C-alpha positions in Angstrom: -15.8 -92.4 111.6 -12.1 -93.0 111.7 -9.9 -91.3 109.0 -6.9 -92.9 107.4 -4.1 -91.6 105.2 -4.0 -94.5 102.9 -5.2 -98.0 102.2 -2.6 -99.9 104.1 -3.2 -97.9 107.3 -7.0 -98.6 106.9 -6.5 -102.3 106.3 -4.1 -102.8 109.1 -6.5 -101.0 111.6 -9.4 -103.1 110.5 -7.4 -106.3 110.8 -6.5 -105.2 114.3 -10.3 -104.7 115.1 -11.1 -108.3 114.0 -11.7 -107.9 110.3 -9.2 -110.8 109.6 -10.5 -112.6 106.6 -9.3 -111.6 103.2 -12.3 -111.3 100.9 -12.5 -110.9 97.1 -15.3 -109.8 94.7 -15.9 -112.7 92.3 -18.7 -111.8 89.9 -21.8 -112.7 91.8 -20.3 -113.4 95.2 -18.0 -112.2 97.7 -15.5 -115.0 98.5 -13.3 -116.1 101.3 -11.2 -118.4 99.3 -9.3 -119.8 102.4 -12.4 -121.1 104.0 -14.1 -121.8 100.6 -17.0 -119.5 101.4 -19.1 -117.8 98.6 -21.4 -115.1 100.0 -24.4 -113.5 98.1 -25.7 -110.0 98.7 -28.1 -111.2 101.5 -25.3 -113.0 103.4 -23.2 -110.0 104.6 -23.3 -106.5 105.8 -20.9 -103.5 105.3 -20.0 -102.1 108.6 -17.6 -99.4 107.3 -16.0 -98.3 104.0 -13.0 -96.0 103.1 -12.2 -94.6 99.7 -8.6 -93.6 98.6 -7.1 -92.1 95.6 -3.5 -93.0 94.5 -0.8 -90.4 95.5 0.6 -90.2 92.1 -2.5 -91.0 89.9 -5.8 -89.7 90.9 -7.4 -92.2 88.7 -5.8 -95.0 90.7 -8.7 -95.3 93.2 -9.8 -98.1 95.6 -12.2 -98.6 98.4 -11.9 -100.8 101.4 -15.0 -102.6 102.9 -15.3 -103.8 106.6 -17.6 -106.7 106.0 -19.4 -108.9 108.5 -21.3 -112.2 107.9 -23.4 -113.6 110.8 -24.3 -116.6 108.4 -20.7 -117.6 108.1 -19.5 -116.1 111.4 -16.9 -114.0 109.8 -15.6 -110.4 109.7 -13.3 -109.5 106.8 -11.8 -106.8 104.6 -12.7 -106.5 100.8 -10.7 -104.2 98.7 -12.1 -103.1 95.4 -11.4 -100.5 92.7 -13.7 -97.5 91.9 -13.7 -94.9 89.3 -12.1 -95.9 85.9 -11.0 -99.3 87.2 -14.3 -100.3 89.0 -16.0 -103.5 88.4 -19.1 -102.6 86.1 -21.0 -105.6 87.1 -24.7 -105.4 87.5 -25.0 -108.0 90.1 -26.8 -107.6 93.5 -23.3 -107.6 95.1 -22.1 -104.6 93.2 -25.5 -102.9 93.8 -25.1 -103.4 97.5 -21.5 -102.1 97.5 -22.4 -99.1 95.4 -25.5 -98.4 97.7 -23.4 -98.4 100.9 -21.2 -95.6 99.3 -24.1 -93.1 98.6 -26.9 -94.0 101.2 -27.4 -91.8 104.1 -29.7 -94.2 105.7 -28.1 -96.0 108.6 -31.1 -97.9 109.4 -30.6 -100.5 106.6 -34.4 -100.6 105.7 -33.5 -99.5 102.1 -30.6 -101.9 101.6 -30.5 -103.8 98.3 -31.4 -107.4 98.3 -31.2 -110.1 95.7 -34.4 -111.3 94.2 -33.5 -115.0 93.7 -36.6 -115.7 91.6 -36.1 -113.0 89.0 -32.4 -112.5 89.4 -32.7 -108.6 89.7 -31.8 -106.3 92.3 -34.5 -104.8 94.7 -34.9 -103.0 97.8 -36.4 -103.6 101.2 -38.3 -100.2 101.1 -42.0 -100.8 101.0 -42.7 -97.3 99.7 -40.7 -98.0 96.5 -43.6 -98.7 94.1 -43.4 -99.3 90.4 -46.7 -97.8 89.3 -46.8 -95.5 86.4 -48.1 -92.0 86.6 
């Protein structure tokens, strides 16, 4: 994985590598406002992410995601805060973004998905049962 010194350096390199769309987190969707696209958690994958702390204020933290959507044929950059300024949404989108930061699983079998009937977040892991002991 590439190492970057700051958010601008990471964003510029990702754009050079084809992640050209400017994406934003808008509650329950990640949006490409220029193309009027609203993606749910199941519409995209996170290819890479990089976390940065502000040089003058360690609580000024952000994360940049390299996002791909086969459904919408796009590659883009999503920049979001974490730490004190993080979005505390409980949406499937936020669960997916947070999961990518802590998961060591690169095979994506355990990635969170949206449960459209219940509106909750689940996983694709068949071993994850909810039986009581």
